[in-house]
DRENPA-3360 file (N, C-alpha, C; in nm, 2 decimals, always signed):
BEGIN
1 = MSQQKAPP = +3.11/+5.38/-2.17/+3.23/+5.39/-2.27/+3.18/+5.34/-2.40 ~ +3.19/+5.42/-2.50/+3.14/+5.38/-2.64/+3.23/+5.27/-2.69 ~ +3.17/+5.19/-2.78/+3.24/+5.08/-2.84/+3.36/+5.13/-2.93 ~ +3.35/+5.25/-2.98/+3.46/+5.30/-3.06/+3.58/+5.33/-2.98 ~ +3.56/+5.34/-2.84/+3.67/+5.37/-2.75/+3.72/+5.24/-2.67 ~ +3.67/+5.13/-2.72/+3.70/+5.00/-2.64/+3.85/+4.99/-2.63 ~ +3.91/+4.96/-2.51/+4.05/+4.95/-2.50/+4.10/+4.83/-2.56 ~ +4.23/+4.83/-2.61/+4.29/+4.71/-2.67/+4.30/+4.60/-2.57;
9 = NILVPKGT = +4.27/+4.47/-2.61/+4.28/+4.36/-2.52/+4.41/+4.28/-2.55 ~ +4.47/+4.22/-2.44/+4.59/+4.15/-2.45/+4.57/+4.01/-2.38 ~ +4.61/+3.90/-2.45/+4.60/+3.77/-2.39/+4.73/+3.74/-2.32 ~ +4.72/+3.72/-2.19/+4.84/+3.69/-2.11/+4.85/+3.54/-2.09 ~ +4.97/+3.49/-2.04/+4.98/+3.34/-2.01/+4.87/+3.29/-1.93 ~ +4.83/+3.16/-1.96/+4.72/+3.09/-1.89/+4.59/+3.13/-1.95 ~ +4.59/+3.21/-2.06/+4.46/+3.25/-2.12/+4.38/+3.36/-2.07 ~ +4.44/+3.44/-1.97/+4.36/+3.55/-1.91/+4.37/+3.67/-2.00;
17 = TTFWLGNP = +4.25/+3.73/-2.02/+4.24/+3.85/-2.10/+4.26/+3.98/-2.02 ~ +4.34/+4.07/-2.06/+4.35/+4.20/-2.00/+4.32/+4.31/-2.10 ~ +4.29/+4.43/-2.05/+4.27/+4.55/-2.13/+4.35/+4.66/-2.08 ~ +4.42/+4.73/-2.18/+4.50/+4.84/-2.15/+4.42/+4.97/-2.16 ~ +4.44/+5.06/-2.06/+4.39/+5.19/-2.07/+4.50/+5.29/-2.04 ~ +4.52/+5.39/-2.12/+4.63/+5.48/-2.11/+4.75/+5.42/-2.18 ~ +4.87/+5.46/-2.13/+5.00/+5.44/-2.19/+5.05/+5.30/-2.14 ~ +5.06/+5.20/-2.23/+5.11/+5.07/-2.19/+5.26/+5.07/-2.15;
25 = AAEKLIIY = +5.33/+5.17/-2.18/+5.47/+5.18/-2.15/+5.49/+5.28/-2.03 ~ +5.38/+5.31/-1.96/+5.39/+5.40/-1.85/+5.48/+5.35/-1.73 ~ +5.54/+5.45/-1.67/+5.62/+5.41/-1.55/+5.54/+5.39/-1.43 ~ +5.41/+5.44/-1.43/+5.32/+5.42/-1.31/+5.20/+5.34/-1.37 ~ +5.17/+5.23/-1.30/+5.07/+5.14/-1.34/+4.97/+5.10/-1.24 ~ +4.84/+5.10/-1.28/+4.74/+5.05/-1.19/+4.69/+4.92/-1.25 ~ +4.69/+4.81/-1.16/+4.63/+4.69/-1.20/+4.49/+4.68/-1.14 ~ +4.39/+4.67/-1.22/+4.25/+4.68/-1.17/+4.18/+4.54/-1.18;
33 = FPGGAYCL = +4.13/+4.50/-1.06/+4.05/+4.38/-1.06/+3.90/+4.42/-1.04 ~ +3.81/+4.40/-1.14/+3.67/+4.44/-1.12/+3.60/+4.35/-1.03 ~ +3.49/+4.40/-0.97/+3.41/+4.32/-0.88/+3.30/+4.25/-0.96 ~ +3.21/+4.17/-0.89/+3.10/+4.10/-0.95/+3.08/+3.97/-0.88 ~ +3.13/+3.95/-0.76/+3.10/+3.83/-0.68/+3.15/+3.70/-0.75 ~ +3.24/+3.72/-0.85/+3.30/+3.60/-0.93/+3.19/+3.54/-1.01 ~ +3.07/+3.60/-1.02/+2.96/+3.55/-1.10/+2.92/+3.64/-1.21 ~ +2.94/+3.77/-1.19/+2.90/+3.87/-1.29/+3.03/+3.93/-1.36;
41 = PALPNHFT = +3.02/+3.95/-1.49/+3.14/+4.00/-1.56/+3.15/+4.15/-1.54 ~ +3.27/+4.21/-1.58/+3.29/+4.35/-1.56/+3.18/+4.43/-1.65 ~ +3.14/+4.54/-1.59/+3.04/+4.62/-1.66/+3.10/+4.75/-1.72 ~ +3.04/+4.81/-1.82/+3.09/+4.93/-1.88/+3.13/+5.04/-1.77 ~ +3.05/+5.05/-1.66/+3.08/+5.15/-1.57/+3.21/+5.12/-1.49 ~ +3.25/+4.99/-1.49/+3.38/+4.97/-1.43/+3.49/+5.04/-1.51 ~ +3.48/+5.03/-1.64/+3.58/+5.10/-1.73/+3.56/+5.25/-1.71 ~ +3.44/+5.30/-1.71/+3.42/+5.44/-1.70/+3.47/+5.50/-1.56;
49 = HLEALSAD = +3.45/+5.42/-1.46/+3.51/+5.46/-1.33/+3.66/+5.47/-1.33 ~ +3.72/+5.36/-1.39/+3.87/+5.36/-1.40/+3.92/+5.47/-1.49 ~ +3.85/+5.50/-1.60/+3.89/+5.60/-1.69/+3.89/+5.74/-1.62 ~ +3.78/+5.76/-1.54/+3.76/+5.89/-1.47/+3.87/+5.90/-1.36 ~ +3.91/+5.80/-1.29/+4.02/+5.81/-1.19/+4.15/+5.84/-1.26 ~ +4.17/+5.77/-1.38/+4.29/+5.79/-1.45/+4.30/+5.93/-1.50 ~ +4.18/+5.99/-1.55/+4.18/+6.12/-1.60/+4.21/+6.22/-1.49 ~ +4.16/+6.20/-1.37/+4.19/+6.29/-1.26/+4.34/+6.28/-1.23;
57 = ITQCWNNI = +4.40/+6.16/-1.23/+4.54/+6.15/-1.20/+4.63/+6.22/-1.30 ~ +4.59/+6.20/-1.43/+4.67/+6.26/-1.54/+4.67/+6.41/-1.54 ~ +4.59/+6.47/-1.46/+4.60/+6.62/-1.45/+4.73/+6.66/-1.39 ~ +4.79/+6.56/-1.31/+4.92/+6.59/-1.25/+5.03/+6.50/-1.30 ~ +4.99/+6.38/-1.35/+5.08/+6.28/-1.39/+5.04/+6.22/-1.53 ~ +5.12/+6.26/-1.63/+5.09/+6.22/-1.77/+5.12/+6.07/-1.80 ~ +5.22/+6.02/-1.73/+5.27/+5.89/-1.76/+5.20/+5.78/-1.68 ~ +5.07/+5.76/-1.70/+4.99/+5.66/-1.62/+4.93/+5.56/-1.72;
65 = GALFLAYE = +4.94/+5.43/-1.67/+4.87/+5.33/-1.75/+4.79/+5.24/-1.65 ~ +4.69/+5.18/-1.71/+4.60/+5.09/-1.63/+4.58/+4.96/-1.70 ~ +4.60/+4.85/-1.63/+4.58/+4.72/-1.68/+4.45/+4.66/-1.61 ~ +4.35/+4.63/-1.69/+4.22/+4.59/-1.64/+4.21/+4.44/-1.66 ~ +4.20/+4.36/-1.55/+4.21/+4.22/-1.56/+4.07/+4.16/-1.57 ~ +4.04/+4.08/-1.68/+3.91/+4.01/-1.69/+3.94/+3.86/-1.65 ~ +3.93/+3.84/-1.52/+3.96/+3.71/-1.47/+3.84/+3.61/-1.49 ~ +3.86/+3.48/-1.48/+3.76/+3.38/-1.51/+3.65/+3.39/-1.39;
73 = LVLRAQWP = +3.53/+3.36/-1.43/+3.42/+3.35/-1.34/+3.38/+3.21/-1.31 ~ +3.31/+3.19/-1.20/+3.25/+3.06/-1.17/+3.14/+3.04/-1.28 ~ +3.12/+2.92/-1.32/+3.16/+2.80/-1.27/+3.29/+2.74/-1.33 ~ +3.34/+2.82/-1.43/+3.46/+2.77/-1.50/+3.59/+2.77/-1.41 ~ +3.59/+2.86/-1.32/+3.71/+2.86/-1.23/+3.67/+2.90/-1.09 ~ +3.70/+2.82/-0.99/+3.67/+2.85/-0.85/+3.79/+2.90/-0.78 ~ +3.73/+2.97/-0.71/+3.83/+3.05/-0.62/+3.95/+3.11/-0.71 ~ +5.72/+4.79/-1.29/+5.74/+4.94/-1.28/+5.69/+4.99/-1.15;
81 = HIVLQGDS = +5.62/+5.07/-1.10/+5.55/+5.10/-0.98/+5.41/+5.06/-1.00 ~ +5.37/+4.97/-0.92/+5.24/+4.91/-0.94/+5.14/+4.94/-0.82 ~ +5.02/+4.98/-0.86/+4.91/+4.99/-0.76/+4.81/+4.88/-0.79 ~ +4.78/+4.80/-0.70/+4.67/+4.70/-0.71/+4.54/+4.77/-0.67 ~ +4.44/+4.76/-0.76/+4.31/+4.82/-0.73/+4.20/+4.72/-0.76 ~ +4.10/+4.72/-0.67/+3.99/+4.63/-0.70/+3.87/+4.67/-0.62 ~ +3.75/+4.63/-0.67/+3.63/+4.66/-0.60/+3.55/+4.53/-0.57 ~ +3.49/+4.52/-0.45/+3.41/+4.41/-0.42/+3.49/+4.27/-0.43;
89 = AGAHLALA = +3.44/+4.19/-0.53/+3.52/+4.06/-0.55/+3.66/+4.09/-0.60 ~ +3.67/+4.20/-0.68/+3.81/+4.23/-0.73/+3.90/+4.27/-0.62 ~ +3.85/+4.34/-0.52/+3.93/+4.37/-0.40/+3.96/+4.24/-0.32 ~ +3.86/+4.15/-0.31/+3.88/+4.02/-0.25/+4.00/+3.95/-0.32 ~ +4.00/+3.95/-0.45/+4.11/+3.89/-0.53/+4.24/+3.95/-0.50 ~ +4.24/+4.08/-0.49/+4.37/+4.15/-0.46/+4.42/+4.11/-0.32 ~ +4.33/+4.10/-0.23/+4.38/+4.05/-0.09/+4.43/+3.91/-0.10 ~ +4.36/+3.82/-0.18/+4.40/+3.69/-0.19/+4.54/+3.68/-0.25;
97 = LLSHLVHP = +4.57/+3.76/-0.35/+4.70/+3.77/-0.41/+4.81/+3.81/-0.31 ~ +4.78/+3.92/-0.23/+4.87/+3.97/-0.13/+4.90/+3.86/-0.03 ~ +4.79/+3.79/+0.02/+4.81/+3.69/+0.12/+4.90/+3.58/+0.06 ~ +4.88/+3.54/-0.06/+4.96/+3.43/-0.13/+5.10/+3.47/-0.14 ~ +5.13/+3.60/-0.16/+5.27/+3.65/-0.18/+5.35/+3.63/-0.05 ~ +5.28/+3.66/+0.07/+5.35/+3.65/+0.19/+5.33/+3.52/+0.27 ~ +5.22/+3.45/+0.24/+5.19/+3.32/+0.29/+5.16/+3.22/+0.18 ~ +5.25/+3.17/+0.11/+5.22/+3.08/-0.01/+5.12/+2.98/+0.03;
105 = HPQEIVAR = +5.02/+2.97/-0.06/+4.91/+2.88/-0.04/+4.96/+2.73/-0.03 ~ +4.91/+2.65/+0.06/+4.96/+2.52/+0.08/+4.93/+2.42/-0.03 ~ +4.82/+2.45/-0.11/+4.78/+2.36/-0.22/+4.87/+2.38/-0.34 ~ +4.92/+2.27/-0.39/+5.02/+2.27/-0.50/+4.96/+2.33/-0.63 ~ +4.83/+2.32/-0.64/+4.76/+2.37/-0.76/+4.78/+2.52/-0.78 ~ +4.80/+2.59/-0.67/+4.82/+2.74/-0.67/+4.96/+2.77/-0.70 ~ +4.99/+2.83/-0.81/+5.12/+2.86/-0.86/+5.19/+2.96/-0.76 ~ +5.32/+2.93/-0.73/+5.39/+3.02/-0.64/+5.48/+3.12/-0.73;
113 = FLVDEPLR = +5.49/+3.24/-0.68/+5.57/+3.34/-0.75/+5.61/+3.44/-0.65 ~ +5.71/+3.52/-0.69/+5.77/+3.63/-0.60/+5.77/+3.76/-0.68 ~ +5.76/+3.87/-0.61/+5.78/+4.00/-0.67/+5.92/+4.05/-0.64 ~ +5.98/+4.11/-0.74/+6.12/+4.15/-0.73/+6.14/+4.27/-0.63 ~ +6.03/+4.35/-0.62/+6.04/+4.46/-0.52/+5.89/+4.48/-0.47 ~ +5.88/+4.54/-0.35/+5.74/+4.56/-0.30/+5.65/+4.64/-0.39 ~ +5.52/+4.60/-0.40/+5.43/+4.68/-0.47/+5.41/+4.81/-0.40 ~ +5.38/+4.91/-0.48/+5.37/+5.05/-0.43/+5.25/+5.06/-0.33;
121 = KTMLLSPW = +5.13/+5.04/-0.38/+5.01/+5.06/-0.30/+4.90/+4.96/-0.34 ~ +4.80/+4.96/-0.26/+4.68/+4.88/-0.29/+4.56/+4.96/-0.25 ~ +4.46/+4.96/-0.34/+4.34/+5.04/-0.32/+4.22/+4.94/-0.33 ~ +4.15/+4.93/-0.22/+4.04/+4.83/-0.20/+3.91/+4.91/-0.18 ~ +3.81/+4.89/-0.27/+3.68/+4.95/-0.25/+3.58/+4.85/-0.22 ~ +3.51/+4.86/-0.11/+3.40/+4.77/-0.07/+3.45/+4.62/-0.08 ~ +3.57/+4.59/-0.02/+3.62/+4.45/-0.04/+3.53/+4.35/+0.02 ~ +3.51/+4.24/-0.05/+3.43/+4.13/-0.01/+3.51/+4.04/+0.08;
129 = VDFGINHA = +3.51/+4.07/+0.21/+3.61/+4.01/+0.30/+3.54/+3.90/+0.38 ~ +3.41/+3.89/+0.38/+3.34/+3.79/+0.46/+3.21/+3.74/+0.39 ~ +3.18/+3.62/+0.41/+3.06/+3.56/+0.34/+2.94/+3.54/+0.44 ~ +2.96/+3.58/+0.56/+2.85/+3.56/+0.66/+2.74/+3.66/+0.64 ~ +2.62/+3.63/+0.71/+2.50/+3.71/+0.70/+2.46/+3.76/+0.84 ~ +2.54/+3.73/+0.94/+2.49/+3.76/+1.08/+2.56/+3.89/+1.14 ~ +2.62/+3.97/+1.06/+2.67/+4.09/+1.11/+2.56/+4.19/+1.14 ~ +2.59/+4.28/+1.23/+2.49/+4.39/+1.26/+2.46/+4.47/+1.14;
137 = SSRGNADR = +2.56/+4.50/+1.06/+2.54/+4.58/+0.94/+2.46/+4.50/+0.83 ~ +2.47/+4.37/+0.84/+2.39/+4.29/+0.74/+2.24/+4.31/+0.77 ~ +2.20/+4.32/+0.90/+2.06/+4.35/+0.94/+2.03/+4.50/+0.93 ~ +2.11/+4.58/+0.98/+2.08/+4.72/+0.99/+2.08/+4.79/+0.86 ~ +2.16/+4.74/+0.76/+2.16/+4.80/+0.63/+2.09/+4.72/+0.52 ~ +2.01/+4.63/+0.56/+1.94/+4.54/+0.47/+1.85/+4.62/+0.37 ~ +1.79/+4.73/+0.42/+1.70/+4.80/+0.33/+1.77/+4.93/+0.27 ~ +1.90/+4.94/+0.29/+1.98/+5.06/+0.24/+2.07/+5.02/+0.13;
145 = DIVSAQTL = +2.13/+4.90/+0.13/+2.23/+4.86/+0.03/+2.16/+4.82/-0.10 ~ +2.24/+4.81/-0.21/+2.19/+4.77/-0.34/+2.20/+4.62/-0.35 ~ +2.27/+4.55/-0.26/+2.28/+4.41/-0.26/+2.26/+4.35/-0.12 ~ +2.19/+4.24/-0.11/+2.16/+4.19/+0.02/+2.27/+4.09/+0.07 ~ +2.28/+4.07/+0.20/+2.37/+3.97/+0.25/+2.34/+3.83/+0.21 ~ +2.21/+3.80/+0.19/+2.17/+3.67/+0.14/+2.21/+3.64/+0.00 ~ +2.21/+3.75/-0.09/+2.25/+3.73/-0.22/+2.40/+3.71/-0.23 ~ +2.48/+3.79/-0.15/+2.62/+3.77/-0.14/+2.66/+3.63/-0.09;
153 = NSWAQIFL = +2.58/+3.58/+0.01/+2.61/+3.45/+0.06/+2.58/+3.34/-0.04 ~ +2.48/+3.36/-0.12/+2.45/+3.27/-0.23/+2.56/+3.26/-0.34 ~ +2.61/+3.38/-0.37/+2.72/+3.39/-0.47/+2.84/+3.33/-0.41 ~ +2.86/+3.35/-0.28/+2.98/+3.29/-0.21/+2.98/+3.14/-0.22 ~ +2.86/+3.08/-0.20/+2.85/+2.93/-0.21/+2.88/+2.88/-0.35 ~ +2.84/+2.95/-0.45/+2.87/+2.92/-0.59/+3.02/+2.93/-0.61 ~ +3.08/+3.03/-0.56/+3.22/+3.06/-0.58/+3.31/+2.95/-0.51 ~ +3.27/+2.92/-0.38/+3.35/+2.83/-0.30/+3.34/+2.69/-0.34;
161 = GQTVEDEY = +3.22/+2.65/-0.39/+3.20/+2.51/-0.42/+3.22/+2.42/-0.29 ~ +3.31/+2.33/-0.30/+3.34/+2.24/-0.19/+3.45/+2.29/-0.10 ~ +3.51/+2.41/-0.14/+3.62/+2.46/-0.06/+3.58/+2.52/+0.07 ~ +3.65/+2.49/+0.17/+3.63/+2.53/+0.31/+3.68/+2.68/+0.32 ~ +3.60/+2.76/+0.39/+3.65/+2.90/+0.41/+3.78/+2.90/+0.49 ~ +3.87/+2.99/+0.45/+4.00/+3.00/+0.53/+4.04/+3.15/+0.51 ~ +4.17/+3.18/+0.56/+4.22/+3.31/+0.55/+4.25/+3.36/+0.41 ~ +4.26/+3.27/+0.32/+4.29/+3.31/+0.18/+4.16/+3.35/+0.11;
169 = NCPAKAPA = +4.06/+3.28/+0.12/+3.93/+3.31/+0.05/+3.84/+3.39/+0.13 ~ +3.86/+3.40/+0.26/+3.78/+3.48/+0.35/+3.87/+3.57/+0.44 ~ +3.91/+3.68/+0.39/+4.01/+3.77/+0.46/+3.98/+3.80/+0.61 ~ +3.85/+3.81/+0.64/+3.81/+3.84/+0.77/+3.85/+3.74/+0.87 ~ +3.88/+3.62/+0.82/+3.93/+3.51/+0.91/+4.08/+3.51/+0.94 ~ +4.15/+3.60/+0.88/+4.29/+3.60/+0.89/+4.33/+3.62/+1.04 ~ +4.43/+3.54/+1.09/+4.47/+3.55/+1.23/+4.55/+3.67/+1.26 ~ +4.58/+3.70/+1.38/+4.66/+3.81/+1.42/+4.80/+3.80/+1.36;
177 = GWWRDLPV = +4.86/+3.90/+1.30/+4.99/+3.90/+1.24/+4.99/+3.86/+1.10 ~ +4.87/+3.82/+1.04/+4.87/+3.78/+0.90/+4.91/+3.88/+0.80 ~ +4.87/+4.01/+0.83/+4.90/+4.12/+0.73/+5.03/+4.19/+0.75 ~ +5.11/+4.15/+0.86/+5.22/+4.23/+0.90/+5.33/+4.24/+0.79 ~ +5.35/+4.14/+0.71/+5.46/+4.14/+0.61/+5.42/+4.15/+0.47 ~ +5.30/+4.21/+0.45/+5.25/+4.23/+0.31/+5.35/+4.31/+0.23 ~ +5.38/+4.27/+0.10/+5.48/+4.34/+0.02/+5.42/+4.47/-0.05 ~ +5.36/+4.56/+0.04/+5.30/+4.68/-0.02/+5.32/+4.79/+0.09;
185 = SRIFVGAG = +5.35/+4.91/+0.04/+5.38/+5.02/+0.13/+5.26/+5.09/+0.19 ~ +5.15/+5.10/+0.11/+5.04/+5.18/+0.16/+4.91/+5.10/+0.11 ~ +4.80/+5.11/+0.19/+4.68/+5.05/+0.16/+4.56/+5.15/+0.18 ~ +4.47/+5.15/+0.09/+4.35/+5.23/+0.11/+4.23/+5.13/+0.11 ~ +4.14/+5.15/+0.21/+4.02/+5.06/+0.22/+3.90/+5.16/+0.23 ~ +3.81/+5.15/+0.13/+3.70/+5.24/+0.13/+3.57/+5.16/+0.13 ~ +3.47/+5.21/+0.20/+3.34/+5.14/+0.21/+3.23/+5.25/+0.24 ~ +3.11/+5.20/+0.22/+3.00/+5.29/+0.24/+2.93/+5.27/+0.38;
193 = GDEVLLDP = +2.88/+5.37/+0.44/+2.81/+5.35/+0.57/+2.68/+5.27/+0.56 ~ +2.63/+5.25/+0.44/+2.50/+5.18/+0.42/+2.53/+5.04/+0.37 ~ +2.65/+4.99/+0.37/+2.68/+4.86/+0.32/+2.64/+4.75/+0.41 ~ +2.59/+4.64/+0.36/+2.57/+4.52/+0.45/+2.70/+4.46/+0.49 ~ +2.81/+4.49/+0.42/+2.94/+4.44/+0.45/+3.02/+4.53/+0.54 ~ +2.96/+4.64/+0.58/+3.04/+4.74/+0.65/+3.11/+4.69/+0.77 ~ +3.05/+4.61/+0.86/+3.12/+4.56/+0.98/+3.24/+4.48/+0.95 ~ +3.23/+4.37/+0.87/+3.35/+4.30/+0.84/+3.46/+4.37/+0.76;
201 = VRETAKKM = +3.42/+4.47/+0.68/+3.52/+4.55/+0.61/+3.59/+4.64/+0.71 ~ +3.52/+4.70/+0.79/+3.58/+4.79/+0.89/+3.67/+4.71/+0.99 ~ +3.62/+4.60/+1.03/+3.70/+4.52/+1.13/+3.83/+4.47/+1.06 ~ +3.82/+4.42/+0.94/+3.94/+4.37/+0.87/+4.04/+4.49/+0.84 ~ +3.98/+4.60/+0.80/+4.07/+4.72/+0.78/+4.14/+4.76/+0.91 ~ +4.07/+4.76/+1.02/+4.14/+4.79/+1.15/+4.25/+4.69/+1.19 ~ +4.23/+4.57/+1.16/+4.33/+4.47/+1.18/+4.46/+4.50/+1.10 ~ +4.43/+4.53/+0.97/+4.54/+4.57/+0.88/+4.61/+4.69/+0.93;
209 = KAELPDVS = +4.54/+4.79/+0.97/+4.59/+4.92/+1.02/+4.68/+4.90/+1.14 ~ +4.65/+4.80/+1.23/+4.72/+4.77/+1.35/+4.85/+4.70/+1.32 ~ +4.86/+4.64/+1.20/+4.98/+4.56/+1.16/+5.07/+4.62/+1.05 ~ +5.02/+4.72/+0.99/+5.09/+4.78/+0.88/+5.11/+4.93/+0.90 ~ +5.22/+4.99/+0.85/+5.25/+5.13/+0.88/+5.16/+5.23/+0.82 ~ +5.09/+5.20/+0.71/+5.02/+5.31/+0.64/+4.89/+5.25/+0.58 ~ +4.78/+5.25/+0.65/+4.65/+5.20/+0.61/+4.55/+5.32/+0.62 ~ +4.49/+5.36/+0.51/+4.39/+5.46/+0.52/+4.25/+5.40/+0.51;
217 = ISIVPRDF = +4.16/+5.43/+0.60/+4.02/+5.38/+0.60/+3.92/+5.49/+0.57 ~ +3.84/+5.48/+0.47/+3.75/+5.58/+0.43/+3.61/+5.52/+0.43 ~ +3.53/+5.56/+0.53/+3.39/+5.52/+0.54/+3.30/+5.64/+0.52 ~ +3.23/+5.64/+0.41/+3.14/+5.75/+0.37/+3.00/+5.72/+0.41 ~ +2.94/+5.81/+0.50/+2.81/+5.79/+0.54/+2.71/+5.78/+0.42 ~ +2.61/+5.69/+0.43/+2.50/+5.68/+0.33/+2.54/+5.63/+0.20 ~ +2.67/+5.60/+0.18/+2.71/+5.53/+0.05/+2.68/+5.38/+0.06 ~ +2.64/+5.32/-0.05/+2.61/+5.18/-0.05/+2.73/+5.11/-0.12;
225 = HVEPITDF = +2.71/+4.98/-0.15/+2.82/+4.89/-0.20/+2.87/+4.95/-0.33 ~ +3.00/+4.97/-0.34/+3.07/+5.02/-0.46/+3.00/+5.14/-0.53 ~ +2.95/+5.23/-0.44/+2.87/+5.34/-0.50/+2.95/+5.43/-0.60 ~ +3.08/+5.45/-0.58/+3.15/+5.53/-0.68/+3.14/+5.47/-0.82 ~ +3.13/+5.34/-0.84/+3.12/+5.28/-0.97/+2.98/+5.28/-1.02 ~ +2.88/+5.26/-0.93/+2.74/+5.26/-0.97/+2.70/+5.41/-1.01 ~ +2.76/+5.51/-0.95/+2.73/+5.65/-0.99/+2.75/+5.67/-1.14 ~ +2.86/+5.61/-1.19/+2.88/+5.63/-1.33/+2.78/+5.56/-1.42;
233 = ALKLPPGL = +2.73/+5.44/-1.37/+2.62/+5.37/-1.45/+2.49/+5.46/-1.45 ~ +2.47/+5.53/-1.34/+2.35/+5.62/-1.33/+2.37/+5.76/-1.38 ~ +2.50/+5.78/-1.43/+2.53/+5.91/-1.49/+2.52/+6.02/-1.39 ~ +2.56/+5.99/-1.26/+2.56/+6.09/-1.15/+2.71/+6.14/-1.14 ~ +2.72/+6.27/-1.09/+2.85/+6.32/-1.08/+2.93/+6.25/-0.97 ~ +3.06/+6.24/-0.98/+3.14/+6.17/-0.88/+3.11/+6.22/-0.74 ~ +3.10/+6.13/-0.64/+3.07/+6.16/-0.51/+3.20/+6.17/-0.42 ~ +3.17/+6.18/-0.29/+3.29/+6.20/-0.20/+3.39/+6.09/-0.20;
241 = QFKVMASW = +3.34/+5.96/-0.20/+3.44/+5.85/-0.20/+3.53/+5.85/-0.32 ~ +3.47/+5.88/-0.44/+3.55/+5.89/-0.56/+3.66/+6.00/-0.55 ~ +3.62/+6.11/-0.49/+3.72/+6.22/-0.47/+3.83/+6.18/-0.37 ~ +3.79/+6.11/-0.27/+3.89/+6.07/-0.17/+3.99/+5.97/-0.24 ~ +3.93/+5.88/-0.32/+4.02/+5.78/-0.39/+4.11/+5.85/-0.49 ~ +4.06/+5.94/-0.56/+4.14/+6.01/-0.66/+4.26/+6.09/-0.59 ~ +4.22/+6.15/-0.48/+4.32/+6.23/-0.40/+4.43/+6.13/-0.35 ~ +4.39/+6.02/-0.30/+4.49/+5.92/-0.24/+4.58/+5.87/-0.35;
249 = LNQTFSE = +4.52/+5.84/-0.47/+4.60/+5.79/-0.58/+4.70/+5.90/-0.63 ~ +4.65/+6.03/-0.64/+4.74/+6.14/-0.67/+4.86/+6.15/-0.57 ~ +4.83/+6.14/-0.45/+4.94/+6.14/-0.35/+5.03/+6.02/-0.36 ~ +4.97/+5.91/-0.39/+5.05/+5.79/-0.41/+5.16/+5.80/-0.52 ~ +5.11/+5.86/-0.63/+5.20/+5.87/-0.75/+5.30/+5.99/-0.73 ~ +5.27/+6.07/-0.64/+5.37/+6.18/-0.61/+5.49/+6.14/-0.53 ~ +5.48/+6.02/-0.47/+5.59/+5.98/-0.38/+5.70/+5.91/-0.46;
% end
């Protein structure tokens, strides 16, 4: 994305910066949480990916807006119709938000809030649901993925600090029934067949599918971690996962 087309930024309460793409008065809104293991800032290809998804959607729906959240990174901070969308750590953050909405976090430092009506949908791409390195996919896909399980684990230790892993910061640890009352009507979980995180992502998605009425799981063979976003950085044409995501969003906004 060229600097001449940089989206306008808005400072929201508590000092968080957001960026608008599309119509800020739109009736249909995507809230996007970019990934980066809470250590890396959003990259230009995150914006390009979201712009491309929005462009695909606006072929059918003109009244679309996207709010891009630039949340704080470690070490400074540890741990209308709305679609929550995130990739990697951004998808992890979306899951933490949904968990907090239905199971308010016991620590008083975490602000409590309610939504007036259920969120429409949530789209999760390569969600960072587990910090372990002993999964079969961690070993089997070690030479196929663009990020190693050891690197992810190192970033997780920086992110967690002294915090103990639990169902809020490690979604794969959520007990049975945890996802049953999430205030969202549909969920999409996408991952690549060559991801080191494939096993925990697939297992978590299956748990959600067993407890929620409408969960779509898309595993694309030979895709690596957040490949639809990396494709834009490499100036490659959109692949299968991007097309599946765009189709799911179009169907979502048609309802």
